[in-house]
C-alpha positions as a Markdown table, in Angstrom:
| # | Residue | x | y | z |
|---|---|---|---|---|
| 1 | Met | -20.3 | 16.1 | 2.5 |
| 2 | Ser | -17.1 | 16.9 | 3.2 |
| 3 | Leu | -14.2 | 14.4 | 2.4 |
| 4 | Gln | -13.6 | 13.9 | 5.9 |
| 5 | Asp | -17.0 | 13.1 | 6.4 |
| 6 | Lys | -17.3 | 10.8 | 3.5 |
| 7 | Tyr | -14.0 | 8.6 | 4.4 |
| 8 | Ala | -14.5 | 9.2 | 8.2 |
| 9 | Ser | -14.6 | 5.1 | 8.5 |
| 10 | Val | -10.9 | 5.0 | 7.0 |
| 11 | Val | -9.8 | 7.7 | 9.3 |
| 12 | Ser | -11.0 | 5.6 | 12.6 |
| 13 | Ala | -9.6 | 2.9 | 11.2 |
| 14 | Ala | -6.2 | 4.5 | 11.3 |
| 15 | Gln | -6.4 | 6.3 | 14.5 |
| 16 | Ala | -7.8 | 2.3 | 16.0 |
| 17 | Ala | -4.9 | 0.5 | 14.2 |
| 18 | Gly | -2.5 | 2.8 | 16.5 |
| 19 | Val | -1.1 | 4.5 | 13.1 |
| 20 | Ala | 1.6 | 6.9 | 14.4 |
| 21 | Asp | 2.2 | 10.6 | 13.0 |
| 22 | Leu | -1.5 | 10.2 | 11.6 |
| 23 | Lys | -1.9 | 13.3 | 9.2 |
| 24 | Val | -5.3 | 14.1 | 7.5 |
| 25 | Val | -5.6 | 16.6 | 5.2 |
| 26 | Glu | -8.1 | 17.8 | 2.6 |
| 27 | Gln | -6.6 | 19.7 | 0.0 |
| 28 | Asp | -7.7 | 20.9 | -3.6 |
| 29 | Gly | -10.7 | 18.3 | -3.3 |
| 30 | Ile | -8.6 | 15.4 | -1.9 |
| 31 | Leu | -8.0 | 13.9 | 1.4 |
| 32 | Tyr | -4.6 | 12.6 | 2.1 |
| 33 | Ile | -4.2 | 10.3 | 5.0 |
| 34 | Ser | -0.6 | 9.2 | 5.9 |
| 35 | Gly | 1.3 | 8.3 | 9.2 |
| 36 | Thr | 3.4 | 5.2 | 9.7 |
| 37 | Thr | 3.2 | 1.6 | 11.2 |
| 38 | Ser | 5.2 | -1.4 | 12.5 |
| 39 | Thr | 2.8 | -3.9 | 10.9 |
| 40 | Asn | 0.8 | -4.6 | 7.9 |
| 41 | Asp | -2.2 | -5.5 | 9.9 |
| 42 | Ala | -2.7 | -1.7 | 10.7 |
| 43 | Lys | -1.8 | -0.7 | 7.2 |
| 44 | Asp | -4.1 | -3.4 | 6.1 |
| 45 | Ala | -6.9 | -2.1 | 8.3 |
| 46 | Val | -6.9 | 1.2 | 6.9 |
| 47 | Trp | -7.0 | -0.2 | 3.4 |
| 48 | Asn | -9.9 | -2.8 | 4.3 |
| 49 | Ala | -11.9 | 0.3 | 5.3 |
| 50 | Leu | -11.3 | 2.3 | 2.4 |
| 51 | Gly | -12.3 | -0.9 | 0.3 |
| 52 | Ala | -15.6 | -1.1 | 2.2 |
| 53 | Ile | -16.3 | 1.9 | 1.0 |
| 54 | Asp | -14.9 | 1.4 | -2.5 |
| 55 | Ala | -14.4 | -2.0 | -3.5 |
| 56 | Ser | -12.4 | -1.1 | -6.6 |
| 57 | Phe | -9.9 | 1.1 | -4.6 |
| 58 | Ser | -10.6 | 3.5 | -7.7 |
| 59 | Ala | -11.5 | 6.8 | -5.8 |
| 60 | Ser | -9.6 | 9.8 | -7.1 |
| 61 | Asp | -10.5 | 12.0 | -4.1 |
| 62 | Ile | -8.4 | 10.2 | -1.4 |
| 63 | Asn | -5.0 | 9.3 | -1.1 |
| 64 | Ile | -3.4 | 6.7 | 1.6 |
| 65 | Asp | 0.1 | 6.8 | 2.6 |
| 66 | Val | 0.5 | 4.9 | 5.4 |
| 67 | Gln | 4.1 | 3.1 | 5.6 |
| 68 | Val | 5.2 | 0.4 | 7.4 |
| 69 | Ser | 8.3 | 1.3 | 9.0 |
| 70 | Gly | 11.5 | -0.7 | 9.8 |
| 71 | Leu | 11.4 | -3.8 | 7.4 |
| 72 | Ala | 15.0 | -5.0 | 6.7 |
| 73 | Ala | 16.1 | -5.5 | 3.0 |
| 74 | Gly | 15.7 | -9.0 | 2.7 |
| 75 | Thr | 12.5 | -9.3 | 4.7 |
| 76 | Pro | 10.1 | -12.5 | 2.5 |
| 77 | Leu | 7.2 | -10.6 | 1.7 |
| 78 | Thr | 3.6 | -12.5 | 0.3 |
| 79 | Val | 1.9 | -11.2 | -2.5 |
| 80 | Ile | -1.5 | -10.6 | -1.2 |
| 81 | Thr | -3.7 | -9.6 | -4.5 |
| 82 | Asp | -7.3 | -10.7 | -4.7 |
| 83 | Ser | -7.1 | -13.1 | -7.4 |
| 84 | Thr | -4.6 | -11.4 | -10.3 |
| 85 | Asn | -0.9 | -11.5 | -10.3 |
| 86 | Leu | 1.2 | -8.6 | -9.0 |
| 87 | Asn | 2.7 | -6.6 | -11.7 |
| 88 | Ile | 6.5 | -5.5 | -11.1 |
| 89 | Arg | 7.4 | -2.3 | -12.6 |
| 90 | Gln | 10.7 | -0.8 | -13.7 |
| 91 | Glu | 9.8 | 2.2 | -12.0 |
| 92 | Pro | 8.0 | 3.1 | -9.2 |
| 93 | Ser | 4.6 | 4.0 | -11.2 |
| 94 | Thr | 1.6 | 2.8 | -12.7 |
| 95 | Glu | 2.9 | 4.3 | -16.3 |
| 96 | Ala | 6.2 | 2.7 | -16.0 |
| 97 | Ala | 6.9 | -0.6 | -18.2 |
| 98 | Leu | 6.6 | -4.1 | -16.6 |
| 99 | Ala | 9.7 | -6.0 | -15.0 |
| 100 | Gly | 7.6 | -8.8 | -14.3 |
| 101 | Lys | 4.9 | -10.4 | -12.6 |
| 102 | Ala | 4.4 | -12.1 | -9.0 |
| 103 | Ala | 1.2 | -14.6 | -8.4 |
| 104 | Lys | -0.9 | -14.4 | -5.5 |
| 105 | Gly | 0.6 | -16.1 | -2.8 |
| 106 | Glu | 4.2 | -16.0 | -4.1 |
| 107 | Val | 6.9 | -14.7 | -1.7 |
| 108 | Val | 9.0 | -12.1 | -3.1 |
| 109 | Thr | 12.2 | -10.8 | -1.0 |
| 110 | Leu | 12.2 | -6.7 | 0.1 |
| 111 | Val | 15.2 | -4.9 | -1.5 |
| 112 | Glu | 14.1 | -1.6 | -0.4 |
| 113 | Gln | 11.1 | 0.1 | 1.1 |
| 114 | Thr | 11.3 | 3.1 | -1.2 |
| 115 | Ser | 8.2 | 4.8 | -0.4 |
| 116 | Gly | 4.9 | 4.3 | 1.2 |
| 117 | Glu | 3.6 | 3.1 | -2.1 |
| 118 | Trp | 6.2 | 1.6 | -3.9 |
| 119 | Trp | 8.6 | -1.3 | -2.7 |
| 120 | Lys | 11.4 | -2.3 | -4.8 |
| 121 | Ile | 11.5 | -6.5 | -4.8 |
| 122 | Ser | 12.9 | -9.3 | -6.2 |
| 123 | Thr | 11.2 | -12.3 | -7.0 |
| 124 | Lys | 12.5 | -16.0 | -7.1 |
| 125 | Asp | 13.3 | -15.9 | -10.7 |
| 126 | Gly | 15.2 | -12.9 | -10.1 |
| 127 | Glu | 13.0 | -10.0 | -11.5 |
| 128 | Val | 14.0 | -7.0 | -9.7 |
| 129 | Gly | 11.4 | -3.9 | -9.7 |
| 130 | Tyr | 8.9 | -1.8 | -8.0 |
| 131 | Ala | 5.4 | -3.0 | -6.7 |
| 132 | Tyr | 2.6 | -1.5 | -4.8 |
| 133 | Ser | 3.0 | -1.9 | -1.3 |
| 134 | Arg | -0.7 | -2.3 | -0.8 |
| 135 | Tyr | -0.2 | -5.9 | -2.1 |
| 136 | Leu | 3.0 | -7.2 | 0.0 |
| 137 | Lys | 2.6 | -8.3 | 3.3 |
| 138 | Ala | 5.4 | -9.1 | 5.7 |
C-alpha cells in the first residue's frame, strides 16, 4: 500500500476543508502534505483525519504542514491540548530547552507565525517561546 493510499482520508480532509495551494508529495518514504488556510477549523480537520488513523500522532511516514495564514501579532490563541500542558520551547524544536508551559484552555498571545508548525507565543506570565501550532487555536 502506498502512503497516498494509507493517508487518503487525510488528503481528502484537506481537500474538503479547502486548504489552498495543497501539495501532496511522497518522497523518501514520507508523505508530505502542505498548504495554507485562513481558519483553524480547516487545519484541525486535517489533523483530526490523521488522528483517526494514528491517535498518538507518532507516525514517522507523514509530515503535515498546513499553515493558518494571516494571523496578526497580538492575536489571542487558546491552548487546545488533550489533557496536558503545552510545552513552550526556547527554539522551534522538540529538542530545544523549555521556556515554560501553558495549561490546557489557557489563552496565550501570538508573537509571530514563524512557520507552519511552530509559532512564537507569550503567556500571561510573560513567558515567551515557541509552541507547536497544532495545539493553538485562534
